[in-house]
Structures are given as structure tokens and as C-alpha cells.
C-alpha positions, 0 to 999 in steps of 0.5 A, a space after each residue: 592826539 593831533 588832527 591831520 589831513 592827508 592827501 595822497 595821489 595814486 598812479 593813473 593805471 591803478 584801478 579804482 578798487 585798488 585805490 579803495 584797498 589802499 585807503 582801507 590799508 592806510 586807515 587800518 594802519 592808523 587804527 592799529 597805532 592808536 589813531 582814527 580816520 574820521 573821513 575818507 574822500 575819493 576825489 577821482 581821477 584828475 589831471 596833474 599840473 605837471 608830469 610826475 614819474 611819467 604820469 599825467 593823471 592820478 587818483 586823489 584821496 583825502 583822509 582826515 586823521 586823529 592820531 599820535 605823531 608816531 602813527 603819522 610817521 609810520 603812515 608816511 613811511 608806508 606811503 613812500 615805500 608803496 610803488 602805487 603812490 606818486 605823492 602824498 602830503 600830510 598837514 596838521 590842522 586845528 580842527 577837522 572839517 565836517 561835511 564834504 571838502 571844498 573839492 567835493 563841494 565844487 564838483 557837486 556845484 558843477 554837476 548841479 549846473 544845467 548842461 554840466 560845465 560845457 554849456 556856456 550859452 550863446 556866445 554872441 548873445 542877441 547880436 544880429 548876424 552880418 551878411 556878407 556877399 560871397 565870392 561870385 555873387 554880384 556886387 551890390 548896385 549903387 543906388 541911382 542919384 536921379 541923374 540920367 546919362 
């Protein structure tokens, strides 16, 4: 049997529980055709690069699969029929990745940062603020040169 990674994107208006149900259905389909799903990762609701079928966001899910080619062909056929799936991609790999995927590692790193990803610190550093006269303030008087008129 060959090793595959499958990522599918579900519509944005589908609830998370239904995405989990779809993931379970796809896993059972692969298992029924003689394969196994070793890892399921829900990556969350993410923005799409461009609109797909009038959707700007989608629920991303990763499946690591060890199955025969016939099972993958049936999985892709089922995904293409399902109205809730916007896009899917299956790639054959030499070995399956153990532990969290790169997407999950990146989101964990963002969560570990103090202040999340919004804290960018002081933009101007320690630079002193320049004071300017406001409209209506008196203009600064030139210093006396020592000559009297």
C-alpha cells in the first residue's frame, strides 16, 4: 500500500461538527476499502487566497492515509460529489510525518508568543518625540544677539 496526504477544504458556512462528521465518513470509507487513516488534523477556519465558489474562507482538514490506489480514487470521487467540499488535494508521499504538521506547529508558535501575533512592540523604540508648535501658539522668539536698538 502507498502513503498519501489528503487536504480538503469545506465551505465556510458548514459548522465545525459537520466537518468532523465528514472527516469521520472519509476515514471510514478508506478503512472499508482496506486502508488506514493514521492522522486527522483540523486546521480551522482559514481565509482563502482567492474566492472559490463564492466562498472567502474554508475549513481545512489534513488526513494521513495508508491505502491502496483504488481506495484513494474512491475517496476523491466521493469528495468531488459532496457539495460541502470546495477543494481537495491528495499527494503521494514517501513517508508520513509523525507529530503535528507544519501548519499546526506554526499556529502553536503564534499562541506561545507574548501578546499573540498582534503585539508588535513599540514601533518607534526609544526615539524622543519631537515637539512642534501648534496653530495659534506664539512663534518662538529669536535669541538676542547682544545689540540693542
